[in-house]
C-alpha positions as CSV (number, residue, x, y, z in Angstrom):
1,X,13.4,9.3,-7.8
2,X,16.5,8.1,-6.6
3,X,17.7,7.5,-10.8
4,X,16.6,10.7,-11.3
5,X,18.1,12.6,-8.1
6,X,21.5,11.2,-9.2
7,X,21.5,12.6,-12.2
8,X,20.5,16.2,-11.2
9,X,23.6,18.6,-11.5
10,X,23.7,22.0,-9.6
11,X,23.2,24.0,-12.3
12,X,19.7,22.5,-12.6
13,X,19.1,23.6,-8.8
14,X,17.5,27.2,-10.3
15,X,15.0,25.0,-13.0
16,X,11.4,25.8,-12.5
17,X,8.9,22.6,-11.9
18,X,5.8,22.0,-12.7
19,X,5.1,22.3,-8.7
20,X,4.3,25.9,-9.0
21,X,5.8,26.6,-6.0
22,X,8.8,25.2,-6.2
23,X,12.1,25.4,-8.3
24,X,14.8,22.3,-8.1
25,X,16.2,23.4,-5.3
26,X,13.5,24.2,-3.0
27,X,11.8,20.8,-3.8
28,X,15.1,18.9,-2.8
29,X,14.8,21.0,0.3
30,X,11.6,20.2,0.5
31,X,12.1,16.0,0.2
32,X,15.2,16.5,2.5
33,X,12.9,18.7,5.1
34,X,10.5,16.0,5.2
35,X,11.9,13.2,4.7
36,X,13.1,11.7,8.1
37,X,9.1,12.2,8.9
38,X,8.4,9.9,6.4
39,X,10.7,7.3,7.0
40,X,9.5,7.7,10.5
41,X,6.3,6.9,10.1
42,X,6.8,3.8,8.2
43,X,8.9,2.5,11.1
44,X,5.8,4.8,14.1
45,X,8.6,6.3,15.0
46,X,7.7,10.4,16.6
47,X,10.0,12.1,14.7
48,X,10.1,15.7,15.5
49,X,10.3,18.4,12.8
50,X,13.4,20.5,13.2
51,X,12.9,24.0,15.0
52,X,14.0,25.1,11.2
53,X,11.6,25.6,8.3
54,X,12.5,23.9,4.8
55,X,14.2,26.4,3.2
56,X,16.5,27.1,6.0
57,X,17.9,23.4,4.6
58,X,21.4,24.5,3.1
59,X,22.3,22.6,-0.4
60,X,25.4,24.1,-0.6
61,X,26.9,22.2,2.8
62,X,28.4,19.1,1.9
63,X,26.5,16.5,-0.6
64,X,23.3,17.2,-0.9
65,X,22.8,14.7,-3.4
66,X,23.8,12.2,-0.9
67,X,22.0,13.4,1.6
68,X,18.5,13.1,-0.6
69,X,19.6,9.8,-1.7
70,X,20.0,8.3,1.7
71,X,16.9,9.7,3.1
72,X,15.1,8.6,-0.2
73,X,16.8,5.4,0.7
74,X,15.5,5.3,4.3
75,X,11.9,6.1,3.4
76,X,12.4,3.4,1.1
77,X,13.5,0.4,4.0
78,X,11.2,2.1,6.7
79,X,8.2,1.3,4.4
80,X,9.6,-2.3,3.1
81,X,8.3,-4.1,5.9
82,X,4.4,-5.2,5.9
83,X,4.0,-4.4,9.5
84,X,4.8,-0.6,8.3
85,X,1.3,-1.0,7.0
86,X,-0.4,-1.9,9.9
87,X,-2.2,0.2,12.5
88,X,-1.6,3.8,12.8
89,X,1.5,6.3,12.3
90,X,2.1,9.7,12.3
91,X,4.6,12.2,10.9
92,X,5.7,13.6,14.2
93,X,2.5,15.4,14.8
94,X,-0.2,14.3,17.2
95,X,-2.4,13.4,14.2
96,X,-2.6,9.7,13.3
97,X,-3.8,8.6,10.1
98,X,-3.9,4.8,9.6
99,X,-0.6,3.4,8.5
100,X,-2.0,2.6,4.6
101,X,-3.8,5.7,4.8
102,X,-0.1,7.5,5.0
103,X,1.7,5.0,2.9
104,X,-0.2,5.6,0.2
105,X,0.5,9.5,0.7
106,X,4.1,9.1,0.7
107,X,4.1,6.7,-2.9
108,X,2.1,9.7,-4.1
109,X,4.3,11.9,-2.5
110,X,8.0,10.5,-4.3
111,X,6.2,9.5,-7.6
112,X,5.3,12.9,-8.3
113,X,7.6,14.7,-6.6
114,X,9.6,12.4,-8.5
115,X,8.1,13.4,-12.1
116,X,8.1,17.1,-10.9
117,X,12.0,16.6,-11.0
118,X,12.5,14.5,-13.8
119,X,10.7,16.7,-16.1
120,X,12.5,19.9,-14.9
121,X,16.0,18.5,-15.3
122,X,15.1,17.0,-18.7
123,X,14.8,13.3,-17.6
124,X,11.8,10.7,-17.8
125,X,10.5,9.2,-14.9
126,X,9.9,5.1,-15.2
127,X,7.5,3.6,-12.6
128,X,6.1,0.0,-13.3
129,X,3.0,-0.2,-14.5
130,X,1.4,-2.4,-11.5
131,X,2.7,0.7,-9.1
132,X,1.2,3.0,-11.0
133,X,-2.5,1.8,-11.5
134,X,-2.0,1.1,-7.1
135,X,-1.2,5.0,-6.8
136,X,-4.2,5.9,-9.6
137,X,-6.4,4.1,-7.1
138,X,-5.3,5.5,-4.1
139,X,-5.1,9.1,-5.4
140,X,-8.5,8.9,-6.8
141,X,-9.6,8.3,-3.2
142,X,-7.5,11.0,-1.8
143,X,-7.3,13.2,-4.2
144,X,-10.3,15.9,-2.5
145,X,-8.9,15.2,0.8
146,X,-5.3,16.7,-0.1
147,X,-6.8,18.8,-2.1
148,X,-8.7,20.1,0.8
149,X,-5.4,20.2,2.7
150,X,-3.9,22.3,0.0
151,X,-2.1,19.3,-1.4
152,X,-2.7,19.7,-5.2
153,X,-4.6,22.0,-7.8
154,X,-7.8,22.0,-9.2
155,X,-7.5,19.4,-11.5
156,X,-6.3,19.3,-15.3
157,X,-8.2,17.9,-17.6
158,X,-6.8,14.7,-18.5
159,X,-7.7,12.4,-21.9
160,X,-9.3,9.3,-20.3
161,X,-7.4,6.9,-22.0
162,X,-4.0,8.7,-21.5
163,X,-1.1,7.3,-19.8
164,X,-1.9,6.3,-16.2
165,X,1.0,8.5,-14.9
166,X,-0.8,11.3,-16.9
167,X,-3.9,11.2,-15.5
168,X,-2.4,11.2,-11.5
169,X,-0.6,14.0,-13.0
170,X,-3.8,15.5,-14.3
171,X,-5.5,14.8,-10.6
172,X,-2.9,16.8,-8.8
173,X,-3.4,19.1,-10.9
174,X,-0.3,19.0,-12.8
175,X,-0.5,19.3,-16.9
176,X,1.6,16.4,-18.1
177,X,2.7,18.5,-20.8
178,X,4.5,20.6,-18.5
179,X,7.8,22.3,-20.6
């Protein structure tokens, strides 16, 4: 996602994304708003949500790209130690989840929203095959729970022999051919 974020131009912030509730600006806002909590979960720190809402994040205030890259790096580094994947954690709420479940949700969030940003801005998201295979298995295991939580739209049918990323996107309710 960081490689994609580096190449988003200010004029592309108004572009629609495959995530129907967000244009590029709103999706960047979403990532800036939730990013500290995602990173905190990896460190087992309770990062309270700000009193504002996602839509209150102001991309005109300062270097939004630099802030997004810093948040993404913080998420990556907080989940890098094996200890991040042990025990339970939360995203600043009283509800604890097993750390591997939370970590898998975050990997999925970043991969799918990374794809959203890439296609909305005319880029390609390149992810390693082993990461995609891992994500596909974890997505299958948690997709119904995610759908019940409102995280995913109804599944989009994708041929079984499609690339792994396309099958992941279909599970989340996205059309891999979105343009």
